[in-house]
C-alpha positions as a printed NumPy array, in Angstrom:
array([[ 15.592,   2.888, -33.947],
       [ 11.846,   3.287, -33.883],
       [ 11.727,   2.407, -30.165],
       [ 14.456,   4.934, -29.294],
       [ 12.554,   7.743, -31.01 ],
       [  9.777,   7.297, -28.487],
       [ 12.109,   8.121, -25.564],
       [ 13.371,  11.489, -24.399],
       [ 16.711,  12.063, -22.713],
       [ 16.637,  14.465, -19.777],
       [ 19.599,  15.852, -17.882],
       [ 19.839,  14.734, -14.284],
       [ 20.377,  18.431, -13.506],
       [ 16.588,  18.732, -13.517],
       [ 16.74 ,  16.797, -10.267],
       [ 20.145,  17.859,  -8.925],
       [ 19.708,  21.65 ,  -9.355],
       [ 16.457,  21.885,  -7.321],
       [ 18.044,  19.695,  -4.635],
       [ 21.109,  21.951,  -4.619],
       [ 18.779,  24.946,  -4.269],
       [ 17.135,  23.425,  -1.197],
       [ 20.52 ,  22.739,   0.386],
       [ 21.872,  26.213,  -0.437],
       [ 18.785,  28.011,   0.9  ],
       [ 18.985,  26.163,   4.196],
       [ 22.738,  26.819,   4.48 ],
       [ 22.148,  30.559,   3.911],
       [ 19.455,  30.555,   6.59 ],
       [ 21.701,  28.785,   9.097],
       [ 24.663,  31.053,   8.333],
       [ 22.657,  34.247,   8.82 ],
       [ 20.942,  33.06 ,  11.99 ],
       [ 24.328,  32.225,  13.488],
       [ 25.93 ,  35.44 ,  12.248],
       [ 23.205,  37.6  ,  13.797],
       [ 23.572,  35.647,  17.018],
       [ 19.826,  35.092,  17.359],
       [ 18.796,  33.352,  20.561],
       [ 15.663,  31.581,  21.709],
       [ 13.735,  32.262,  24.908],
       [ 16.128,  30.014,  26.846],
       [ 19.123,  32.057,  25.742],
       [ 20.446,  29.347,  23.422],
       [ 21.913,  30.238,  20.042],
       [ 19.545,  29.498,  17.159],
       [ 20.702,  28.105,  13.815],
       [ 17.216,  27.651,  12.334],
       [ 13.822,  29.273,  13.063],
       [ 11.576,  27.763,  15.712],
       [  8.972,  26.907,  13.09 ],
       [ 11.292,  25.663,  10.368],
       [  8.508,  24.049,   8.348],
       [  7.474,  27.501,   7.103],
       [ 10.908,  27.938,   5.572],
       [ 11.143,  24.379,   4.289],
       [  7.678,  24.416,   2.736],
       [  8.369,  27.557,   0.706],
       [ 11.875,  26.403,  -0.226],
       [ 10.674,  23.113,  -1.724],
       [  7.85 ,  24.919,  -3.536],
       [ 10.435,  27.231,  -5.12 ],
       [ 12.591,  24.203,  -5.904],
       [  9.605,  22.622,  -7.684],
       [  9.252,  25.745,  -9.805],
       [ 12.931,  25.492, -10.768],
       [ 12.356,  21.816, -11.657],
       [  9.439,  22.709, -13.915],
       [ 11.662,  24.821, -16.162],
       [ 12.952,  22.696, -19.031],
       [ 15.9  ,  24.777, -20.182],
       [ 19.013,  24.289, -18.059],
       [ 20.021,  27.927, -18.436],
       [ 16.591,  29.138, -17.367],
       [ 16.875,  26.89 , -14.323],
       [ 20.289,  28.354, -13.527],
       [ 19.006,  31.94 , -13.851],
       [ 16.024,  31.368, -11.537],
       [ 18.205,  29.412,  -9.099],
       [ 20.661,  32.326,  -8.975],
       [ 18.04 ,  35.076,  -8.732],
       [ 16.247,  33.505,  -5.758],
       [ 19.475,  32.838,  -3.869],
       [ 20.75 ,  36.329,  -4.751],
       [ 17.563,  37.733,  -3.236],
       [ 18.051,  35.693,  -0.056],
       [ 21.751,  36.573,   0.227],
       [ 21.074,  40.23 ,  -0.607],
       [ 18.482,  40.544,   2.13 ],
       [ 20.845,  38.657,   4.409],
       [ 23.561,  41.264,   4.066],
       [ 21.02 ,  44.114,   4.425],
       [ 19.645,  42.456,   7.555],
       [ 23.141,  42.092,   9.   ],
       [ 23.619,  45.861,   8.732],
       [ 20.152,  46.737,  10.038],
       [ 20.502,  44.326,  12.937],
       [ 23.884,  45.758,  13.894],
       [ 22.47 ,  49.303,  13.798],
       [ 18.962,  48.953,  15.192],
       [ 18.408,  45.342,  16.226],
       [ 15.891,  44.749,  13.416],
       [ 15.618,  43.23 ,   9.946],
       [ 14.262,  44.705,   6.736],
       [ 10.481,  44.779,   6.568],
       [  7.987,  45.818,   3.928],
       [  7.232,  48.945,   5.938],
       [ 10.889,  49.953,   5.757],
       [ 10.787,  49.692,   1.971],
       [  8.428,  52.685,   2.004],
       [ 11.377,  54.736,   3.266],
       [ 13.653,  53.671,   0.43 ],
       [ 14.508,  57.185,  -0.789],
       [ 15.211,  58.422,   2.727],
       [ 17.333,  55.373,   3.525],
       [ 19.279,  55.86 ,   0.316],
       [ 19.982,  59.508,   1.17 ],
       [ 21.081,  58.667,   4.725],
       [ 23.271,  55.758,   3.659],
       [ 26.945,  55.876,   4.597],
       [ 29.531,  53.139,   4.092],
       [ 30.582,  53.31 ,   7.73 ],
       [ 27.112,  51.981,   8.62 ],
       [ 27.608,  48.769,   6.65 ],
       [ 28.207,  45.515,   8.494],
       [ 31.01 ,  44.281,   6.262],
       [ 31.161,  40.903,   7.972],
       [ 27.574,  40.239,   6.934],
       [ 28.308,  41.451,   3.416],
       [ 31.347,  39.184,   3.157],
       [ 29.482,  36.165,   4.538],
       [ 26.529,  36.423,   2.189],
       [ 28.528,  37.324,  -0.905],
       [ 30.977,  34.487,  -0.351],
       [ 28.242,  31.935,   0.23 ],
       [ 26.302,  33.131,  -2.795],
       [ 29.364,  33.008,  -5.032],
       [ 30.196,  29.488,  -3.854],
       [ 26.627,  28.384,  -4.51 ],
       [ 26.486,  30.15 ,  -7.874],
       [ 29.755,  28.59 ,  -9.03 ],
       [ 28.577,  25.184,  -7.805],
       [ 25.403,  25.511,  -9.868],
       [ 27.395,  26.543, -12.954],
       [ 29.792,  23.625, -12.565],
       [ 26.872,  21.26 , -12.131],
       [ 25.147,  22.662, -15.214],
       [ 28.259,  22.581, -17.412],
       [ 29.99 ,  19.377, -16.352],
       [ 27.215,  17.039, -15.354],
       [ 26.61 ,  15.002, -18.529],
       [ 24.426,  12.319, -17.009],
       [ 21.008,  11.775, -18.513],
       [ 18.044,   9.564, -17.905],
       [ 15.498,   8.361, -20.422],
       [ 11.766,   8.62 , -20.191],
       [  8.919,   7.942, -22.565],
       [  8.551,  11.005, -24.768],
       [  4.815,  11.426, -24.201],
       [  5.213,  10.899, -20.412],
       [  7.891,  13.56 , -19.83 ],
       [  5.623,  16.636, -19.576],
       [  2.95 ,  14.706, -17.704],
       [  5.404,  13.491, -15.078],
       [  6.996,  16.949, -14.786],
       [  3.646,  18.671, -14.219],
       [  2.422,  15.928, -11.903],
       [  5.595,  16.1  ,  -9.805],
       [  5.384,  19.873,  -9.705],
       [  1.756,  19.755,  -8.535],
       [  2.599,  17.088,  -5.964],
       [  5.508,  19.073,  -4.478],
       [  3.466,  22.293,  -4.448],
       [  0.613,  20.503,  -2.706],
       [  3.02 ,  18.848,  -0.294],
       [  4.621,  22.218,   0.487],
       [  1.209,  23.804,   1.015],
       [  0.281,  20.984,   3.398],
       [  3.517,  21.442,   5.36 ],
       [  2.779,  25.17 ,   5.549],
       [ -0.73 ,  24.544,   6.883],
       [  0.508,  21.878,   9.308],
       [  2.977,  24.392,  10.72 ],
       [  0.212,  26.981,  11.137],
       [ -1.914,  24.368,  12.9  ],
       [  0.934,  23.589,  15.288],
       [  1.749,  27.16 ,  16.287],
       [  1.841,  27.663,  20.031],
       [ -1.459,  29.196,  21.153],
       [ -0.013,  30.392,  24.465],
       [ -0.935,  29.719,  28.041],
       [ -4.577,  30.314,  28.905],
       [ -3.719,  32.581,  31.841],
       [ -1.624,  34.899,  29.668],
       [ -2.705,  37.373,  26.997],
       [ -2.45 ,  36.474,  23.313],
       [ -0.03 ,  39.32 ,  22.736],
       [  2.316,  38.04 ,  25.411],
       [  2.473,  34.339,  24.661],
       [  0.599,  33.301,  21.529],
       [  2.596,  32.527,  18.391],
       [ -0.74 ,  32.249,  16.579],
       [ -1.349,  35.927,  17.377],
       [  2.224,  36.805,  16.394],
       [  1.742,  35.029,  13.047],
       [ -1.42 ,  36.982,  12.305],
       [ -0.2  ,  40.406,  13.478],
       [  3.616,  40.506,  13.313],
       [  3.609,  43.019,  16.186],
       [  7.147,  41.975,  17.246],
       [  9.086,  41.868,  13.972],
       [ 12.354,  40.394,  15.28 ],
       [ 10.507,  37.773,  17.287],
       [  8.564,  36.865,  14.137],
       [ 11.786,  36.603,  12.114],
       [ 13.377,  34.311,  14.705],
       [ 10.346,  32.059,  14.861],
       [  9.188,  31.94 ,  11.238],
       [ 12.489,  32.207,   9.384],
       [ 13.485,  34.05 ,   6.229],
       [ 10.909,  32.707,   3.792],
       [  8.161,  32.328,   6.375],
       [  8.687,  35.893,   7.628],
       [  8.731,  37.639,   4.263],
       [  5.962,  35.569,   2.698],
       [  3.606,  36.248,   5.573],
       [  4.564,  39.913,   5.913],
       [  3.841,  40.588,   2.25 ],
       [  0.543,  38.736,   2.627],
       [ -0.384,  40.786,   5.721],
       [  0.37 ,  44.034,   3.9  ],
       [ -1.792,  43.023,   0.938],
       [ -4.739,  41.847,   3.039],
       [ -5.125,  44.528,   5.706],
       [ -8.609,  44.239,   7.123],
       [-11.377,  46.486,   5.809],
       [-14.16 ,  47.097,   8.3  ],
       [-17.898,  47.383,   7.662],
       [-20.129,  50.308,   8.575],
       [-21.183,  48.874,  11.937],
       [-17.537,  48.464,  12.897],
       [-16.817,  52.025,  11.755],
       [-19.464,  53.254,  14.177],
       [-17.936,  51.178,  16.982],
       [-14.465,  52.581,  16.293],
       [-15.773,  56.148,  16.188],
       [-17.346,  55.52 ,  19.587],
       [-14.01 ,  54.114,  20.806],
       [-12.238,  57.313,  19.772],
       [-14.921,  59.557,  21.223],
       [-14.889,  57.663,  24.531],
       [-11.205,  58.583,  24.876],
       [-11.846,  62.323,  24.651],
       [-10.468,  64.41 ,  27.522],
       [-11.68 ,  67.98 ,  27.854],
       [ -9.204,  70.851,  27.871],
       [ -8.4  ,  72.932,  30.933],
       [ -8.41 ,  76.745,  30.568],
       [ -6.825,  76.988,  34.033],
       [ -3.691,  75.102,  32.986],
       [ -0.466,  76.994,  33.828],
       [  0.524,  77.684,  30.199],
       [ -2.945,  77.961,  28.66 ],
       [ -2.895,  80.452,  25.803],
       [  0.906,  80.771,  25.761],
       [  3.279,  80.177,  22.854],
       [  5.073,  76.881,  22.365],
       [  8.26 ,  75.908,  20.569],
       [  8.994,  72.187,  20.183],
       [ 12.507,  71.246,  19.113],
       [ 13.407,  67.73 ,  18.04 ],
       [ 17.157,  67.632,  18.658],
       [ 18.47 ,  65.24 ,  16.037],
       [ 20.781,  62.515,  17.447],
       [ 21.801,  64.515,  20.537],
       [ 23.261,  61.939,  22.906],
       [ 24.051,  62.49 ,  26.577],
       [ 27.676,  63.384,  25.884],
       [ 26.466,  65.975,  23.366],
       [ 25.639,  68.39 ,  26.197],
       [ 28.538,  69.598,  28.36 ],
       [ 29.35 ,  72.781,  30.349],
       [ 32.102,  73.999,  28.018],
       [ 30.843,  73.542,  24.476],
       [ 27.081,  73.751,  25.007],
       [ 26.623,  75.955,  28.104],
       [ 23.009,  76.985,  27.38 ],
       [ 21.747,  73.448,  26.903],
       [ 23.821,  72.296,  29.858],
       [ 22.201,  74.856,  32.164],
       [ 18.738,  73.926,  30.933],
       [ 19.412,  70.225,  31.419],
       [ 20.35 ,  70.964,  35.   ],
       [ 17.215,  72.928,  35.819],
       [ 17.856,  76.517,  34.766],
       [ 14.333,  77.866,  34.075],
       [ 13.405,  74.353,  33.074],
       [ 12.132,  70.94 ,  34.013],
       [ 14.936,  68.512,  33.19 ],
       [ 13.702,  65.048,  32.197],
       [ 16.692,  63.163,  33.566],
       [ 15.32 ,  59.695,  32.832],
       [ 14.173,  60.177,  29.232],
       [ 14.712,  57.244,  26.867],
       [ 13.874,  56.692,  23.199],
       [ 14.829,  54.654,  20.145],
       [ 13.119,  55.53 ,  16.876],
       [ 13.802,  56.998,  13.485],
       [ 13.139,  60.712,  13.204],
       [  9.904,  60.265,  11.242],
       [  8.404,  58.031,  13.943],
       [  9.619,  60.318,  16.733],
       [  7.938,  63.24 ,  14.976],
       [  4.778,  61.23 ,  14.412],
       [  4.532,  60.163,  18.04 ],
       [  4.999,  63.69 ,  19.404],
       [  2.582,  65.197,  16.883],
       [ -0.096,  62.495,  17.162],
       [  0.502,  60.887,  20.556],
       [  1.165,  57.486,  19.013],
       [  2.006,  55.69 ,  15.779],
       [  0.834,  52.339,  14.411],
       [  3.48 ,  49.728,  13.673],
       [  2.987,  49.111,   9.963],
       [  1.183,  52.171,   8.624],
       [  2.778,  55.552,   8.041],
       [  1.351,  59.043,   8.369],
       [  1.222,  59.171,   4.579],
       [ -0.772,  55.915,   4.516],
       [ -3.293,  57.417,   6.917],
       [ -3.496,  60.645,   4.918],
       [ -4.076,  58.797,   1.646],
       [ -6.769,  56.669,   3.318],
       [ -8.692,  59.764,   4.401],
       [ -7.758,  59.759,   8.078],
       [ -8.332,  63.14 ,   9.721],
       [ -5.752,  64.242,  12.263],
       [ -8.074,  66.121,  14.608],
       [ -6.07 ,  65.059,  17.663],
       [ -2.742,  66.213,  16.263],
       [ -0.735,  68.801,  18.175],
       [ -1.374,  71.661,  15.688],
       [ -5.143,  71.071,  15.669],
       [ -5.298,  70.741,  19.455],
       [ -3.186,  73.871,  19.898],
       [ -5.501,  75.924,  17.689],
       [ -8.457,  74.896,  19.835],
       [ -6.64 ,  75.622,  23.104],
       [ -6.778,  79.41 ,  23.38 ],
       [ -7.732,  82.443,  21.335],
       [ -8.212,  82.021,  17.608],
       [ -5.403,  84.397,  16.628],
       [ -2.905,  81.596,  16.252],
       [ -0.432,  80.311,  13.68 ],
       [  1.297,  76.92 ,  13.586],
       [  4.542,  76.287,  11.716],
       [  6.684,  73.272,  10.949],
       [ 10.332,  74.113,  10.201],
       [ 13.101,  71.721,   9.189],
       [ 16.591,  72.337,   7.805],
       [ 16.169,  69.409,   5.421],
       [ 13.999,  69.505,   2.313],
       [ 10.282,  69.168,   3.015],
       [  9.875,  66.218,   0.621],
       [ 11.988,  64.078,   2.973],
       [  9.619,  61.544,   4.61 ],
       [  6.827,  63.119,   2.481],
       [  6.327,  65.939,   4.96 ],
       [  5.113,  68.167,   2.122],
       [  2.159,  65.787,   1.772],
       [  1.388,  64.899,   5.381],
       [  2.213,  67.916,   7.549],
       [  0.153,  70.664,   5.922],
       [ -3.273,  72.099,   6.703],
       [ -5.168,  69.149,   5.183],
       [ -3.051,  66.636,   7.104],
       [ -1.434,  67.032,  10.493],
       [ -2.508,  70.659,  10.42 ],
       [  0.428,  73.07 ,  10.229],
       [ -0.383,  76.414,   8.615],
       [  3.176,  76.863,   7.377],
       [  5.76 ,  74.361,   6.141],
       [  9.233,  75.853,   5.914],
       [ 12.282,  73.871,   4.895],
       [ 15.444,  73.98 ,   2.838],
       [ 13.442,  75.067,  -0.205],
       [ 12.611,  78.367,   1.543],
       [ 16.136,  79.046,   2.838],
       [ 17.605,  82.248,   1.349],
       [ 20.877,  82.418,   3.288],
       [ 24.411,  82.178,   1.996],
       [ 25.396,  78.717,   3.167],
       [ 25.465,  75.907,   0.648],
       [ 25.543,  72.152,   1.043],
       [ 27.172,  69.419,  -0.941],
       [ 26.82 ,  65.738,  -0.153],
       [ 24.683,  64.191,   2.57 ],
       [ 26.115,  65.264,   5.926],
       [ 27.311,  68.663,   4.745],
       [ 24.514,  70.537,   6.481],
       [ 23.491,  74.162,   6.705],
       [ 24.047,  75.337,  10.274],
       [ 20.798,  75.128,  12.242],
       [ 21.558,  78.506,  13.776],
       [ 22.004,  80.162,  10.386],
       [ 18.826,  78.487,   9.156],
       [ 16.76 ,  79.709,  12.126],
       [ 18.195,  83.232,  11.808],
       [ 17.161,  83.205,   8.166],
       [ 13.577,  82.298,   9.104],
       [ 13.244,  83.944,  12.498],
       [ 10.136,  85.978,  11.64 ],
       [  8.375,  82.745,  10.701],
       [  9.884,  80.969,  13.686],
       [  8.591,  83.664,  16.094],
       [  5.55 ,  85.252,  14.42 ],
       [  4.545,  88.735,  15.528],
       [  1.166,  89.588,  17.065],
       [ -0.038,  85.981,  17.058],
       [ -0.086,  83.13 ,  19.485],
       [  2.118,  80.5  ,  17.897],
       [  3.229,  76.895,  17.861],
       [  6.539,  76.287,  16.11 ],
       [  7.797,  72.729,  15.66 ],
       [ 11.459,  72.664,  14.636],
       [ 13.374,  69.533,  13.671],
       [ 17.112,  70.195,  13.728],
       [ 19.524,  68.564,  11.31 ],
       [ 23.142,  69.616,  11.749],
       [ 23.781,  66.961,  14.43 ],
       [ 22.568,  64.19 ,  12.122],
       [ 25.313,  61.8  ,  11.02 ],
       [ 27.47 ,  60.724,   9.414],
       [ 30.358,  62.021,  11.485],
       [ 33.26 ,  60.773,   9.4  ],
       [ 33.631,  63.907,   7.267],
       [ 34.424,  67.463,   8.287],
       [ 31.512,  69.926,   8.289],
       [ 32.411,  72.665,   5.81 ],
       [ 30.116,  75.326,   7.299],
       [ 31.274,  74.94 ,  10.907],
       [ 34.634,  76.725,  11.142],
       [ 33.699,  78.778,  14.241],
       [ 32.293,  75.735,  16.013],
       [ 35.477,  73.755,  15.357],
       [ 37.492,  76.552,  16.948],
       [ 35.262,  76.495,  20.054],
       [ 35.621,  72.736,  20.37 ],
       [ 39.395,  72.796,  19.923],
       [ 39.748,  75.569,  22.512],
       [ 37.672,  73.583,  25.032],
       [ 39.059,  70.142,  24.228],
       [ 41.097,  69.555,  27.4  ],
       [ 38.272,  70.711,  29.673],
       [ 35.831,  68.568,  27.703],
       [ 38.043,  65.488,  28.022],
       [ 38.256,  66.023,  31.788],
       [ 34.475,  66.387,  32.003],
       [ 33.932,  63.203,  29.981],
       [ 36.062,  61.241,  32.412],
       [ 34.322,  62.766,  35.448],
       [ 30.861,  61.692,  34.252],
       [ 32.01 ,  58.209,  33.252],
       [ 32.342,  58.529,  29.487],
       [ 35.345,  57.597,  27.366],
       [ 37.385,  59.869,  25.12 ],
       [ 38.468,  57.805,  22.085],
       [ 42.092,  56.749,  21.735],
       [ 42.251,  56.389,  17.95 ],
       [ 42.383,  59.442,  15.713],
       [ 39.466,  58.373,  13.502],
       [ 37.061,  58.146,  16.452],
       [ 38.376,  61.406,  17.875],
       [ 37.555,  63.131,  14.6  ],
       [ 34.065,  61.627,  14.542],
       [ 33.433,  62.866,  18.07 ],
       [ 34.768,  66.285,  17.029],
       [ 32.4  ,  66.415,  14.038],
       [ 29.495,  65.421,  16.254],
       [ 30.346,  67.971,  18.922],
       [ 30.595,  70.942,  16.558],
       [ 27.017,  70.163,  15.524],
       [ 25.877,  70.221,  19.15 ],
       [ 27.657,  73.569,  19.535],
       [ 25.61 ,  74.775,  16.564],
       [ 22.421,  73.576,  18.269],
       [ 23.434,  75.353,  21.474],
       [ 24.012,  78.538,  19.478],
       [ 20.564,  78.059,  17.943],
       [ 18.874,  77.743,  21.339],
       [ 20.772,  80.743,  22.67 ],
       [ 19.792,  82.81 ,  19.627],
       [ 16.114,  81.876,  20.081],
       [ 16.262,  82.927,  23.746],
       [ 17.778,  86.284,  22.798],
       [ 15.096,  86.87 ,  20.176],
       [ 12.329,  85.913,  22.601],
       [ 13.609,  88.47 ,  25.09 ],
       [ 14.056,  91.164,  22.46 ],
       [ 10.519,  90.585,  21.143],
       [  9.003,  90.527,  24.637],
       [  7.995,  86.882,  24.333],
       [ 10.267,  85.359,  26.965],
       [  7.627,  85.152,  29.693],
       [  4.831,  83.651,  27.607],
       [  6.81 ,  81.221,  25.45 ],
       [  8.077,  77.806,  26.51 ],
       [ 10.431,  75.478,  24.652],
       [ 10.139,  71.695,  24.835],
       [ 13.303,  69.971,  23.602],
       [ 13.755,  66.239,  23.139],
       [ 15.998,  63.833,  21.251],
       [ 14.8  ,  61.192,  18.808],
       [ 17.571,  58.599,  19.257],
       [ 21.201,  58.127,  20.206],
       [ 24.244,  59.021,  18.084],
       [ 24.38 ,  55.635,  16.378],
       [ 26.363,  56.633,  13.292],
       [ 29.756,  54.895,  13.266],
       [ 28.775,  53.351,  16.636],
       [ 29.799,  56.643,  18.247],
       [ 27.455,  56.364,  21.228],
       [ 28.652,  52.868,  22.113],
       [ 32.335,  53.731,  22.152],
       [ 31.86 ,  56.969,  24.141],
       [ 29.471,  55.36 ,  26.635],
       [ 31.638,  52.254,  26.919],
       [ 28.798,  49.862,  26.135],
       [ 28.976,  46.782,  23.933],
       [ 26.64 ,  47.102,  21.002],
       [ 25.37 ,  43.593,  21.625],
       [ 24.249,  44.568,  25.139],
       [ 20.857,  45.634,  23.821],
       [ 19.192,  45.753,  27.253],
       [ 21.689,  48.244,  28.708],
       [ 19.593,  51.265,  29.793],
       [ 22.253,  53.837,  28.892],
       [ 22.137,  52.941,  25.194],
       [ 18.842,  54.762,  24.717],
       [ 19.211,  57.293,  27.544],
       [ 19.097,  60.703,  25.833],
       [ 18.338,  64.34 ,  26.789],
       [ 14.962,  66.075,  27.038],
       [ 13.859,  69.214,  28.887],
       [ 11.091,  71.817,  29.109],
       [ 12.314,  75.412,  29.271],
       [  9.715,  77.741,  30.816],
       [ 10.839,  80.713,  32.967],
       [  7.195,  81.456,  33.751],
       [  6.583,  77.981,  35.143],
       [  9.861,  76.858,  36.684],
       [ 12.056,  79.889,  37.368],
       [ 15.816,  79.73 ,  37.785],
       [ 15.596,  77.087,  40.502],
       [ 14.039,  74.743,  37.968],
       [ 12.734,  71.234,  38.437],
       [ 14.348,  67.798,  38.081],
       [ 12.12 ,  64.905,  37.007],
       [ 13.657,  61.496,  37.666],
       [ 10.678,  59.381,  36.572],
       [ 11.174,  57.254,  33.487],
       [  9.599,  58.962,  30.476],
       [  9.853,  58.742,  26.717],
       [  8.685,  60.114,  23.369],
       [  5.097,  58.951,  23.887],
       [  4.846,  61.223,  26.936],
       [  5.654,  64.427,  25.024],
       [  2.196,  65.233,  23.627],
       [  0.301,  64.315,  26.837],
       [  2.699,  66.587,  28.768],
       [  2.052,  69.461,  26.349],
       [ -1.704,  68.921,  26.635],
       [ -1.402,  68.96 ,  30.436],
       [  0.66 ,  72.169,  30.608],
       [ -1.31 ,  74.034,  27.947],
       [ -4.751,  72.752,  28.915],
       [ -5.362,  71.221,  25.498],
       [ -7.926,  68.583,  24.677],
       [ -6.474,  65.086,  24.445],
       [ -7.508,  61.509,  23.841],
       [ -6.52 ,  58.649,  26.14 ],
       [ -7.447,  56.064,  23.48 ],
       [ -5.268,  57.639,  20.778],
       [ -2.355,  58.653,  22.999],
       [  0.043,  56.083,  24.413],
       [  1.844,  58.18 ,  27.024],
       [  1.265,  60.264,  30.139],
       [  2.073,  63.736,  31.338],
       [  5.392,  63.743,  33.185],
       [  3.654,  65.854,  35.845],
       [  0.947,  63.265,  36.533],
       [  0.851,  60.268,  38.849],
       [  0.301,  58.062,  35.806],
       [  3.863,  58.651,  34.598],
       [  4.818,  55.568,  36.623],
       [  3.162,  53.578,  33.808],
       [  5.285,  55.185,  31.102],
       [  6.314,  52.489,  28.637],
       [  8.359,  52.68 ,  25.449],
       [  7.925,  50.505,  22.375],
       [ 10.348,  51.104,  19.533],
       [  9.349,  50.982,  15.873],
       [ 12.833,  49.549,  15.363],
       [ 12.901,  46.751,  17.922],
       [ 12.407,  46.155,  21.608],
       [ 10.377,  47.653,  24.433],
       [ 11.747,  49.006,  27.675],
       [ 11.794,  51.098,  30.789],
       [ 15.01 ,  52.211,  32.438],
       [ 15.41 ,  48.894,  34.262],
       [ 13.464,  46.356,  32.176],
       [ 13.934,  45.352,  28.536],
       [ 12.081,  42.892,  26.323],
       [ 11.627,  42.04 ,  22.661],
       [  8.315,  40.194,  23.   ],
       [  6.921,  40.724,  26.544],
       [  7.557,  37.119,  27.602],
       [ 11.373,  37.369,  27.51 ],
       [ 12.322,  39.86 ,  30.223],
       [ 15.804,  41.305,  30.808],
       [ 16.243,  43.007,  34.166],
       [ 18.779,  45.78 ,  34.76 ],
       [ 19.375,  46.643,  38.388],
       [ 18.705,  45.016,  41.714],
       [ 15.566,  46.904,  42.741],
       [ 13.189,  45.394,  40.15 ],
       [ 10.364,  43.53 ,  41.865],
       [  7.895,  40.967,  40.561],
       [  5.271,  43.681,  40.824],
       [  7.388,  45.905,  38.545],
       [  7.633,  43.103,  35.98 ],
       [  3.885,  42.471,  36.066],
       [  3.188,  46.194,  35.685],
       [  5.578,  46.281,  32.713],
       [  3.748,  43.378,  31.067],
       [  0.317,  44.931,  31.699],
       [  1.433,  48.24 ,  30.21 ],
       [  2.938,  46.442,  27.215],
       [ -0.252,  44.487,  26.549],
       [ -2.347,  47.65 ,  26.796],
       [  0.051,  49.47 ,  24.478],
       [ -0.042,  46.804,  21.746],
       [ -3.805,  46.378,  22.027],
       [ -4.237,  50.104,  21.36 ],
       [ -1.61 ,  50.078,  18.618],
       [ -3.462,  47.304,  16.771],
       [ -6.638,  49.403,  16.87 ],
       [ -4.8  ,  52.432,  15.488],
       [ -3.594,  50.289,  12.597],
       [ -7.236,  49.693,  11.689],
       [ -8.116,  53.373,  12.147],
       [ -5.307,  54.531,   9.872],
       [ -6.004,  51.939,   7.189],
       [ -9.746,  52.617,   7.124],
       [ -9.584,  56.379,   7.623],
       [-11.696,  56.318,  10.795],
       [-11.17 ,  59.55 ,  12.724],
       [-13.867,  59.903,  15.364],
       [-15.898,  62.951,  16.28 ],
       [-14.587,  66.012,  18.104],
       [-16.882,  66.702,  21.061]])
């Protein structure tokens, strides 16, 4: 009896539950990799990340923590919480990947309130939800059964039990740390003749500049552990480096041109929310249709983009955007936006000028009330839903005020009297979801229904597909009435410009932020498989510059590839504004340099109209006329783009703004 009192009985679950955790974590990783259909550079389906040791090292370290807990119920709770976290992110990633080709990142968590507001159940990838919930439930039940029914014990000297537990925990943690470091040591450094950005996994590990590529290579636990670490350890620079970066900014300065064709004129910029190519047709949107075919305008027929609205705004207002920082981050870090469109516009003509930002949504969305004002991006006036005094009301998300009614309500702010003006308007009524009827759009529905047969004929003539099922037909109908509203808005602005005598000294630049992705509408109408991510028509969207003074009724068609990054350089070119080649990532569409136009999405991927890539090294070619020279030019432009983007990350984080010459 005395000998037995010196021994302690321990449940074998202390060993079995951590082992079960390791197995379950790996199964979840495999299941999600296969479900997303992730492929390696050779085009082969991946079931585990390229550098699996990152995953395995963190998994066994978590398993050791579970082992250290003495209470079986505490072990079960921690086991369940960690796997619930992995499965929960798995189902979120399934939805994000199906929508945008990306996974959840720390940067996306900053947009939590906006994402919550924009959420709609028709966006959810239910297959991913089902997969992860089922696997988690199976694993959870297995752990419960193991905890409840496994009655096997083993004996150990009473005094040795805690010592062995702690020693084993330390050993496993040390072993996991060693595996982690071994994997870092064995990362591919890339070929010597190629740039780090293009081929080095060491560089990718340190910078995470291609998020999906990083997820594929480093796995779930490797990806999120390193991303959190990167966000917490962003590099601070010393005073000497600050001076070097200020010089870098100042070296990029480009002087303004008072002889530019629109110098001193008014400018209206309109971000046309979610307007896809089939949103503009001759029957429902005649004004936009005429503009897009050259009526008093330059039609950008080869415009492509793929970004959330906040990034599209940021790029056109600032000429570029870093990958991980936001405009709010920069503002809070003391960054001065001297090269923003409003500031440049104020310095590009007489001083009697007013700049206004107008949006049908509330100004707190994306923190515009913090970032867009005079102390930030530089707008004198911020006008949004809070200032609307009209009669229309809204209910749930998607039940929008008509853009036309909103602009009419604020027209004196939209077109100020006796002042040169810049007005930046972000529309909203065409924003999804499209699965509910728009309560404020009775007149627009009547227009669409009256034109339906002509519209269906036009769709077929231009190669688009009118849906066969009633649900998709209704979604298209809800989308189209919003584009009719936008057309009415543009037409109303033109009438007011003429009535106020501003039609010959005011130009309107209109562009779209992204395709009509809600409910996969753009894919079904364009007849493109969602998985065909390199198809150029997916991100082919409208943009145009209306300027009777500059183009006349004969207009101008621009067939060169261009994108969101080219908007601000084009404005600077036409209006003779100062600019900065080191802070801007695009080119004027009227310059020879437009041949180097290159688009990198904050969601995923980089592309031109005939080349697509997710990481520079893996190239997808669309079309037969792509040469080796074209591919090399694409890679050079990509490397230059990401080099400059990495610098901007440092500038935003450290609040380094440069000196205006």
